C-alpha angles and dihedrals in degrees: 000000000000110000111208129181092276095054091050091049089054093047090052098050093046089051091054092048090049091051090054094043099044092041092061088076088060093047098048095085097047088042088052091053091046092051096038094228134130126261094267093055096049087046085067089076094067087046089056088052088049090049088062089054091050091050092052091043087063102041105016095098097057089042092057091043093056101038099031123234097277095056092041088054092057090044091056094048090052093050093052092050091050091046092053094050092050092047088057092059119102093229110099096212090052090050091054092049087050092054087050095051089046088056094048093049092042091049092053088052093047089050095045105040100063092045092046091046090046088053092045096046105024090164097054110024098147090048093050092047089046094052093046090053088046090059089042091052090051091052091046089056087066093056100072089038090051093048092047092049091049093051091046091054092048093246095123129240096280094066092054096041108041114023104070100039094044094052091047091048090055088051094049090045090057093047091047092067089072098040116090118221130196110264107186113162123223113268092235142356093235126064118236115253113284095018092108092061089050089056099048099074097049090041088057091049090052090051092051097041095050091043088059094044096051097044084062097040096049104039106026093093092049090047096054089044093052097039100038105024092240113176123252087259095042100046099065088043093057092041085055086072090074086056090046088056091050092048091050094050095046094048085067092049096115100050091040095049087045093052100037105044098165112095092206093053094046093050095046092048091048095048090049093055089044093052092048091051093046092052091054094046090045096046101030113128092203137048096239089054091048090053091050091052091052090052091052092044090052089049089056096042093049101093100032095089097041092048097044096043092049089052089049093054090044093053089069105038089162091059113025095162091054094046088050091052090054090051087051088053089053091049088050093051088048096048095043096040119039099040090045090051090048091053092048092050090049091056089052102040117358137295092250092056093041089055090068084085087083099064087043089057092046090051091052089049090053093047091049091049094047094048096044124100119258 
């Protein structure tokens, strides 16, 4: 792969978005305390983020077709900066609007970046998407650590969560004005006969993979706090081990995808590692073992999203932007659905019992993989 300036711009902006998205899991507990609400109500903030993904999943294709990829990229960056600033306000209605704006801006990025990287690297799209997500995962590791550090220093979660990514996104937005992006239009507004069926299977895989990922991202900190009595500063730091595992796995995306070319074999191997790590995290009697389980689970989950989203975009080669928009819709349903369901179940039963939704999702992904056509 030849990584030009456009590739690095995409890597940087995706890393900032990943910091803000994955860091949301670390700020839910202090945000819940600030607002004086229960866990299900604060879980609505990731759901608002996901609502933005769903909206863009429906209208993202026409937006990119009308504005072009380069302009849409700048709009998405601006939306995320505005959303972050609103989230930092003390007014609950404005914070909710900020979460929604973060979702819309993030959804545009999630839609744009796989299609752009596929156009920039047509011979290695999965590797490019995996490498981008590897750097994004590395950036996301910093989010809970930054939040934990800011809380420990008495600065508040906003100082750790918002300052660095918003400044960097502003710099990247300025740079993007002078960097040309591939702006190929979709071949037609209507998909050829039968193409919808080709998209369904990979779309379901994206839905399941992202559901697993964000059940861990959003609620692992709460889990280690509840199960092992970790402090408010320690819990997000331990939960960051899941992101460390993901960053490690995605950093090897290029050699792994080059060596394991069969989609089925790669997904089955990843789900097996993820299941083993989750089992250790869920059943661990001590905090260090739970942290080790989170790291192994992150290693297994690492390549699930890059592989499934690349397959989704490839399923509609005539309309990659529309296919990427459908993948963003799957991500939105996953982020807004599974973690919210986990939170509601935890209020009814317990967080430990509710977390069994994760192995159920992994079983569904294995079933889908085994029953899919080659």
